[in-house]
C-alpha positions in Angstrom: 9.1 19.1 -12.5 8.0 16.0 -12.6 5.5 14.0 -9.7 5.4 11.1 -8.0 2.8 8.7 -5.8 3.8 5.8 -4.4 1.1 3.3 -2.8 2.5 0.1 -0.5 2.8 -5.4 2.1 2.6 -9.1 2.7 1.9 -7.3 6.2 -1.6 -6.7 7.5 -3.7 -4.5 5.7 1.0 1.3 0.0 3.4 2.9 -3.5 6.3 4.4 -1.3 2.8 1.9 2.1 -0.7 -0.1 1.3 -0.1 -3.2 1.9 1.2 -2.3 0.6 3.2 0.6 -5.2 6.1 3.5 -5.0 6.4 6.6 -6.3 6.7 10.5 -5.3 4.8 13.4 -6.4 5.6 17.6 -6.2 2.5 18.8 -5.2 0.6 21.9 -6.7 -0.4 23.0 -3.5 1.4 23.8 -0.1 0.2 22.0 2.9 -2.3 23.7 4.6 -3.3 25.5 1.5 -6.9 26.0 0.6 -7.2 23.1 -1.2 -8.1 21.4 1.8 -11.4 20.0 2.8 -12.9 19.9 5.9 -11.2 19.3 9.1 -11.5 15.6 10.4 -12.5 14.9 13.8 -13.4 11.5 13.4 -11.5 8.9 15.1 -8.7 6.8 13.7 -10.4 4.1 15.3 -14.1 3.9 15.9 -13.5 5.3 20.0 -9.9 7.6 19.0 -10.5 11.1 18.5 -8.2 11.9 15.3 -4.6 13.1 16.0 -4.6 17.2 15.3 -4.2 18.6 11.8 -5.5 15.3 10.2 -7.8 16.4 7.0 -10.5 14.2 6.4 -10.6 14.4 2.1 -13.0 12.1 -0.2 -10.2 10.5 -2.0 -6.7 9.0 -1.9 -4.2 10.3 -4.4 -1.9 12.6 -4.9 -1.7 15.7 -6.8 1.4 17.4 -8.8 3.0 21.3 -7.9 1.9 22.5 -10.5 -1.1 22.3 -12.7 -0.8 20.8 -16.0 -1.9 22.3 -18.5 -4.0 20.5 -22.0 -1.1 20.8 -24.1 1.3 20.3 -22.0 1.5 18.5 -18.2 4.3 17.5 -16.0 4.0 13.9 -14.6 3.0 13.5 -11.7 4.4 10.8 -9.1 2.5 9.3 -6.2 4.0 5.7 -4.0 1.1 3.7 -2.6 0.6 0.9 -0.5 -0.4 -2.5 -1.9 -2.1 -4.9 1.3 -4.7 -2.9 3.1 -5.2 -0.1 0.4 -5.0 -1.6 -3.2 -6.1 -4.8 -2.8 -7.5 -6.5 1.0 -5.4 -8.9 2.4 -7.1 -10.4 5.3 -9.9 -11.4 3.0 -7.6 -13.2 0.3 -5.3 -14.6 3.2 -8.8 -16.2 4.9 -9.9 -17.9 1.3 -6.3 -19.4 0.4 -5.9 -20.8 4.2 -9.1 -22.2 3.9 -8.3 -23.9 0.8 -5.0 -25.1 1.7 -5.8 -26.2 5.3 -8.3 -29.1 2.9 -6.3 -29.2 0.7 -3.8 -31.0 3.3 -6.5 -32.0 5.8 -4.8 -30.0 8.4 -6.6 -30.4 11.5 -8.2 -27.6 13.6 -4.9 -26.8 15.9 -2.8 -26.9 12.7 -5.2 -24.3 11.3 -5.6 -21.9 14.2 -1.4 -21.9 14.5 -1.3 -21.0 10.4 -3.7 -18.7 10.6 -2.5 -16.8 13.6 1.0 -17.1 12.1 0.3 -15.2 8.8 -2.3 -12.8 10.4 -0.1 -9.8 9.3 2.4 -10.9 7.0 3.7 -14.1 5.4 7.0 -16.0 4.0 8.7 -19.0 3.2 9.9 -18.9 6.9 6.4 -19.5 8.2 5.8 -22.5 6.9 9.4 -24.0 8.0 7.7 -23.4 11.8 4.9 -25.0 10.8 6.7 -28.3 9.3 9.2 -28.4 12.1 5.7 -28.0 15.0 3.9 -30.5 13.7 6.0 -32.8 11.7 4.8 -32.7 8.3 6.0 -34.8 5.8 5.0 -32.4 3.0 8.0 -29.7 2.2 8.0 -26.1 3.6 9.0 -25.2 0.3 5.8 -26.8 -1.4 3.4 -25.6 1.1 5.0 -22.1 0.3 4.0 -22.1 -3.3 0.7 -23.3 -2.9 0.3 -20.6 -0.6 1.1 -18.4 -3.3 -0.8 -19.5 -5.8 -3.7 -19.7 -3.9 -3.3 -15.9 -2.6 -3.3 -15.1 -6.3 -6.4 -16.8 -6.8 -7.9 -15.0 -4.5 -7.1 -12.1 -4.2 -9.0 -8.8 -5.6 -8.3 -5.3 -6.8 -11.8 -3.4 -6.8 -13.0 -2.3 -10.2 -13.5 0.9 -9.3 -9.8 1.4 -8.0 -8.7 0.2 -11.1 -10.8 2.6 -12.9 -9.4 5.5 -10.2 -5.3 4.6 -11.3 -6.3 4.3 -14.7 -7.2 8.1 -14.1 -5.0 9.3 -12.9 -2.7 7.7 -15.6 -4.4 9.4 -17.8 -4.0 12.9 -15.7 -0.1 12.0 -15.7 0.9 10.7 -12.4 3.4 8.7 -12.3 2.3 5.3 -10.1 4.7 3.7 -7.9 3.7 0.8 -5.3 6.2 0.0 -2.3 5.0 -3.0 -0.1 6.6 -5.2 2.7 6.5 -8.6 2.3 8.2 -11.6 0.7 9.3 -10.6 -3.5 7.3 -13.8 -5.0 3.9 -13.4 -3.5 4.0 -9.8 -3.7 4.7 -9.3 -7.3 1.7 -12.3 -7.9 -1.3 -10.3 -6.2 0.0 -7.4 -8.6 -0.1 -9.6 -11.3 -3.4 -11.3 -11.2 -5.5 -8.0 -9.8 -4.5 -5.8 -13.3 -2.4 -3.5 -11.0 0.9 -4.0 -13.0 0.2 -2.6 -16.6 -1.3 0.4 -13.9 2.0 1.4 -11.9 5.1 2.3 -13.3 7.4 0.5 -10.6 7.4 -1.5 -8.3 9.6 -2.0 -4.6 8.7 -4.9 -2.9 11.1 -5.2 1.1 11.7 -8.7 -0.2 13.9 -7.4 -3.2 16.3 -5.6 -0.3 15.4 -7.6 2.6 14.3 -3.9 4.2 11.2 -3.1 5.5 9.5 0.4 5.6 9.4 2.5 7.0 13.5 2.7 5.7 13.2 5.3 3.3 15.8 3.1 1.1 12.7 1.4 0.2 10.9 4.4 -1.1 14.2 5.1 -2.8 13.8 2.3 -4.5 10.4 2.5 -5.5 11.2 6.2 -6.7 13.9 5.0 -8.6 12.0 2.5 -10.4 9.4 4.9 -11.2 12.4 7.1 -12.6 11.8 9.3 -10.5 13.5 10.9 -7.3 12.4 11.3 -3.5 14.4 14.9 -4.0 11.2 15.9 -6.2 9.0 15.5 -3.7 5.0 13.3 -4.0 2.7 11.4 -2.0 2.3 8.4 0.2 -1.0 6.6 0.3 -1.4 3.8 2.6 -3.2 2.3 6.2 -0.1 1.9 8.3 0.7 4.8 10.6 4.3 4.1 11.0 5.4 2.2 7.9 3.5 4.3 5.9 3.2 7.8 7.3 5.5 8.1 9.5 8.1 6.2 6.4 6.5 9.2 3.7 6.9 11.8 6.2 10.8 10.5 6.4 10.9 10.3 3.2 9.6 13.9 2.8 6.6 13.0 0.8 3.1 14.3 1.8 0.2 11.6 2.7 -2.7 10.2 2.9 -3.4 7.9 5.9 -6.7 5.2 5.5 -7.9 5.1 8.1 -8.5 2.1 10.0 -5.7 1.1 12.7 -4.5 2.2 15.5 -3.0 5.5 15.7 0.1 6.5 17.8 0.2 10.2 19.7 3.7 10.4 19.3 3.5 10.1 15.2 3.1 13.1 13.6 -0.1 13.6 11.3 -1.1 12.9 8.1 -2.0 15.6 5.3 -5.2 14.0 4.9 -7.2 10.9 6.3 -9.6 9.0 4.4 -11.8 6.2 4.5 -11.0 4.3 1.2 -8.3 5.0 -1.0 -10.9 5.8 -4.0 -10.9 8.8 -1.9 -7.3 9.3 -1.5 -7.2 9.2 -5.6 -9.9 11.5 -5.8 -7.9 14.2 -4.1 -5.0 13.6 -6.2 -7.3 13.9 -9.1 -8.8 17.4 -7.5 -4.8 18.5 -7.6 -4.5 18.3 -11.2 -7.7 20.4 -12.1 
């Protein structure tokens, strides 16, 4: 049976989460199998212990239910978050807003307001409010277009991440990105970073005006990868509720990129990693 992987957002730093490409994968081994690495005792934050049952793994990727043979490999799928997982949104936002504020000669108060407004997510309404609050002459639509272009110029995806995704594709993984955010800015980031050529489908919350953890966004991602959530799969992302919680609700196994506060009431992910390349390694090990 086919498998899928999802990563996710123009919210803060997944297909079906980073920041969130969306697709799901069938896992070759059931949760709790001998594939586990060492038990994770580190904290979701520097000062917090990880929730019981977390597994620290060397990479963030998804694996197939059945091991593929060299002659006939069944496709596997993953859903991945975009922002904070595949790309560094925060650095790109910082650089884009620096350029935007310089171009329009915004004063310190205006710049600080805008940075606070866009800290977790950005959409055209932010610039409508900016114009109203500060009485700007430039249109909100123009400011948004400039922001999208500047984000596209500033955002990057590390070469080792692109290489890892290419290895997953070579190992018959189907990869999807699932991300919260405005469609135009999220798709611009996917295009300019080279991610578009490495994924099979993209679902952006702006496409349907729904956001993770809404299962419909995961279903859309899976569908755009030519898959179904019924087949199972993996979700990789940095957002505990949106990526891990949403992935669980969608029936996916999950890999969490440690960093944000972990809610005590949330069920633990299958693996905890410090970098998306670690997740990719986990998934590649599933196909060996």
